[in-house]
N, C-alpha and C positions, 0 to 999 in steps of 0.2 A: 603514504595518503592518506589525510584523515578520513576516518569512518563517516561520512555524511547521514550514513541511514541507522539511526539510534534513535530511541527514544518511543514518544506516542506518534503514531501513521493513523491517521484519518482518511478512512475511504469513504465518499460521500454516497448519499441514498435519499434523492429527494421525499420520496413518498414516507420515508421517516423521521423526515424534520417536523415532528408532529406539534413543536413547542413555538418553532422561530422557523424563517427562511432559510434558503441554503446558504445565502451569503453569510447570512447572521451566526449562522451555526459555523461558519468555517472563520469569520471572522472573531467570535467568542473563543474559538478551539486556537486560534491563533494568539490570543490576549492570554489563555492559559498553557500558553509554551509547546504548542504541538510543532514537533519536527519537519513532516512533511505532511502533504495533501493532494488525494488522488481523486479527480472528475471522475467518477463512474455513470455514464450514463446509458443505459440499455436500452430504452425505449423511443429517447427524444432524436428528432431530426437533427441534421449536421449544422442548420442555420444556427439552432436554438444551443446546440452542445457550444458550438464557437462561442455564442452570445456568452455563454455559463462561463466558459473556458479563461475567456478575456475579463470578465469582469473578477471573477475568483484571484486569477491572475494580480488585478489591481489592487487587492484587498490584502494580497499578500508580500506583495513586494517591499512596503515597508517593516515587516516582520524577518524580512527574507529566507522566508519559510518556502521552499520548492515545489512548485505546482505538478504533479504527472496525471497526465490523462491514460485512462484504462483504452488499451487496445489502439486507440485512433492518430495514427503517424500525421495525418494532414491536418488533424485539430493541433496535433501537438505544434507543428512549423507555425498554421496559421496564426495561432494563438502566442507564440513566444514563449510556450511551457518551458519547463526544466527538464522533461522528461516521459515516458511512458512506462507503463506498467503491463506484461502481454501474458496472456494463458499460451497453454497449449496448443489451441487449436487457431490462434489469432497468426497473424504476417510472421514469420519466422524471427529471432531477434538480430542472427547474424545480417538480415536482410534492414531492419531497423536502424542497428550500429552503422551498415554503410551508407543510409539515407541520412541518418540525423546527426552522423559524425562522433568524435572520441568522448568533448566536452559532456553531452545530455546522459541524464541517468536513464539507465535499459534496466528492470527488473522482470523476473520471469519467475511463474509461479509453476510449484510443482507438487502435482497432485498423485504422484506413487514416487517411489524408488525407483522404479524402473525409469522415468523421466529424468532422474538424478544419472543415472548409469548412461542413458543414450546420450546425456549431454556431454558428460565428460570422455566418452568414448569417442565422441568426433572434436569435443575442444576440451582438451587436458586442462587449460586455463582459460575460462571462457569470459571475454572482456565486458562482463555485466556487473552490474553496479550492486546488485544483491540478489537473493534467491527466496522467494515466500515457500513456507510450508503453507498448503491449503488442500483442505481445512485440519485445522489443529484438531478443534470438537465440532462436532455435528452443529449445524443452524439455519436457521431458517433464512437469513441474507444470500445466502449462495447455494443454490438449488442445482443439481442435475452432478454433483461432485463425487468423486470416488471416498470410500471410507476414511473415516479422519484418521490423521497422524497420530493423535495424543502427543503425550508430554516423552515418550520414549522417542517418537518419531523425529522431534525435533530436535533431541539430543543427538541422535545416530546422525543428521545433517551435518550437527556443527562437528560432530567428529570427523567428517568427511571432507570438507571445504574448507576453504579462509575467506569466501566472502560472508558478508553481512547477513545475516539469518533476519527475514519477516516473517513471524507468526500471525496468521490469518484464519479468523474463522470460530464466533463463538468466545473471542477473548474479550470479558468483560474484569470488572474492578475487583470481583472473587476471585478470579483464577490468574489474575495477571503476573503475580510473584510469581506462581508457580513457572509459569510459563517462560519468564524473564530467567529464574534457575535452570530451567533445563535448557537453555542457551541462545534463547531468542534474543537478537538486539534491538530489532522494534517489535512492537506492537500494533498491529492493525487493527484498526476498530470500525466499526460501522454504526451500530444501534446504539452502544454504550456511550457516543457524544451525538451523534444526530436526533436520538431520541430523548435525550436530557433536557429536564428542565433549564438548567444551568451548565452549558456546554464549556464553559469558562471552567468551574468547579470539577466537573467530569475529567476534563483532560488534566487538570492542575494532582488532581486523585490518581491518575494513573500514571503520571510523570513521577510521581513519588516514590513508585515501586521499584524505581531504577536505582532509588538510592539505598 
C-alpha cells in the first residue's frame, strides 16, 4: 500500500493565523504542496467546527489533499472528512476504526514509549495509518504534554514500527532536516505555516527538506 502519510502535514490553529485567515492559510499551504491538513479546534462549538471542516474540505478537494479532524468523529462524518487524529485521552482508536470504517485515515499520538508498548501489547499490528511522536521538541502550541521525545525518540520509534511516523511539536524550517533524518515520514507543523507571512513559501521550503 502506498504511504500517503509523508511530507508536510499542516495542523491548524486559528489564533496563530495572524497574517491570513484560516481558509487562506490552508489554500496557500495546498498551493505550496502540503500533503495533509488536520483541522484542530479546541475552543469552537460543534456547529462552527463543522462549518470550518466543510469549508476546508471544499478548498482541499481540487488539490487531492486529505482533511483530518482532530478528535471529533462526529465532525469527520458530518463533513465527509478523510480521517481523524486521536490522542491518548480521546475516543479509543479501535472504536474510531469500527465506526468510521477501513478506508478513513486514523492517526494516533504517542506521548511516551509506554504508550507504544501498551498499543502493541493489545494490537501487535494495529490498523492505524500513522503514529505521531508528540512532542518531538517542547513547544508553546501543545501544552500539558509529557517530556519531549527528541530526535533519539523519533529514531527509536522508527526502529520499532512499520507504520509511518509523523513528528509534531516544535518542528520548523531550521530543524526539519534533522527530524526527517531521524526517521520521520511526515512533519506536522502549526505555527511554521499558520503564522507565516507567506504560507505557500513556508510549505515549499519545508517540502524541500524531504529531497
